[in-house]
N, C-alpha and C positions, 0 to 999 in steps of 0.2 A: 703921475703916480696917483692912484686913487685907492688908498686904503680906507678902512671904515670910518676914520675920523679925519684923515688928511684931506685938505681942501673942502672939508665939510665941517666947519666949526660949530654948526648947530648941534651936532651929536654930543660932543663933550659939554657944550653949554646946557643942553637938556639934562644930561646925566648929572652935571654939577648942581643945577638948580634942584633937581630931585633929591640929591644927597644932602644938600644944605637943609632943605625942608624936612627930610627924614631925620637928620641929626638934631634939629631944633625940637621936633616932636619927641624924639627919644630922650633928649636931655631934660626936657620939661615933664617927661613921663605922661604925656597926654593920652597916648593909647594904652589900653589896659590888657589887651589880649594878643596872643601870638597870631591870631587870625587877622587882626588889623595890619600887623607887620607883613604877613603873607599877601594881603590884598595890595599893599603899597608896592611890594616887589613884583606882583603880577602886572601891575600898571607899568612899572619901570621896564621890566623885561619885554612886555608886550610892545611898548612904544619903541624901544631899541630895535626889536625885530621888525616892526613895521617900517621904521626909518631905513634900516639896512636893506631890506628887501626892495622897497620902493626906490632907493638910491641905485641899487644894482640894476634894476629894470630900466630906470630913466636915463642913467649915464651909460649909454651903449658903447662909447669909445674908451671906457676905462680898461686899463690893462688888468686890473684886479677885480673885475666885475663878478666873476665866479666866486671869488673869495668873499666878497661883500654879501652876495646872495646866500652863500653857504652859512656864513655867520648869522645872517638874519633867520635862516631856517632853524639853526641850532637854538638860537634864542627863542624862537617861536615854540619849539618843542618844550623847552624849559617852562615857558609861560603857560602853555596848555597843561603840562603835567602838574605844575604848582597849583594852577587854578582848579584842577580836578581833585587835588588833595588838600584843599583849604581846611577841611574839617579833621584832618589827621592830627595825631599827637604832636605836641610842641617840638620834640626832638626830631621828628621826621620832617616837619616843615623847615626847621633850621638846617637840617642836613641837605635838603634840596637846594635851599638858598646858598649854602656853603659850596656845594658842587658847582652851582652856576657861577659863583664868585671866582672859584679856582679856574674854571673854564675860561672865564672872561680875562683873568690875569694871564693865562697862557697865550691867548690870542694877542694881548697887548705886547707880550715878550716877542712873539713871532713877528709882529708888525714892526717893533723896534729893531729887530734883527734885519728885516728887509730894508728899513730906512738906513740903518748904519751901513749895510752892504752897498747901498747906493751913495754913500758918503753924504747923507742928509742928517744934519744935526737935530732935526725934530724927533729923531729916534729917542733922544733923552726924555722928551715929554711922555712918550709911550712907556719908557722904563719907569719913570716916576709914577705914572698911573698904575702900572703893574705892581710896583712896590706898595702903593697905597691900597690897591685892591687886595693884595695879599695880607696887608696889615688889618684891613677890614675883615677879611676872612678869618684871620687869627682870632680877632675879638668875637666873631660869630662862633668859632669853635670853643672858645672859653665859655661863651654864653650857653653852649650846649650842656656843659656840666654844672654851671653855676648861674642859673637864671635869677639874678638879683637886680635890685634897683640900681646899684652901683655899676654892675655889668652893662646894663642898658645905657646908663649915662656915659660910660666909656665908649661904647659903640656909637653913640650919638656924637661924641666929640670927634672921633676919627671920621665919621661920616661928614661932619661940617668941614674938617680939614680937606678931606677927599673932594668934597664939592667945590671948595675954593680953588683947589689945584686944577680941577676940571674947567672951571670958569676962566682961570688964567691961561690954560692950554687953548681954550676956545678963542680967547682974545688974541693970543700969539698966532694961532692958525689963521685967524681972520685978517691978519696983517699981510699975509702972503698974497701977492698979485698973481693970478693964474696966467700961465703961458698960453699964448694963442697958437 
C-alpha cells in the first residue's frame, strides 16, 4: 500500500515541522503581512507537490502511484496559482489557502477510507489529520471575516497542534517495517 504518506513518514514529518514553525511564527506575530503567510504556504504546497510527484515517479511498483502523482499535480497547481496571486487582496489569498486546506482534508479522508477498507488501523491517523486540517481551515475561514491578532494567535495554536500530530504520525509510520 503506497498512499501519499503511508510508508513515507517524511511527508507528514515535513508537513508537521512546517506547521509547528508556522504556528510559532503566528503565535509570536512575527510576520506582519498576508503576503508572508502566502509565501509560507507557497513553500509548503510546493514542497508537498514535489515530494508527491517525485515519490510517484520513483516508486514504480506502488499500487497507488497514479493517485500519488495526481495529488502532487493538484498541489502543484495550487502552489503556482497562489504564487501568481501573492499580491492579491488578503481575503483572496486566504480563500485560495482555504480551498487548498479543504482539498487536502478531502484527500486525507479518502485515504483513511482506503486504509479502513483494507482493515488497516493507520486510517485513524489520516482521519485525525483530516480533522485537524478541517479545524485549521475553520480558523482560516474565521480569519477571513475577522483578521485580528487574536485570530492569528488561534490559528498559530492549531497549527502547532496540527504539526505535533503530524510529527507523531510520522513517527508511528516510521515504525512500520516494509514487507519485501
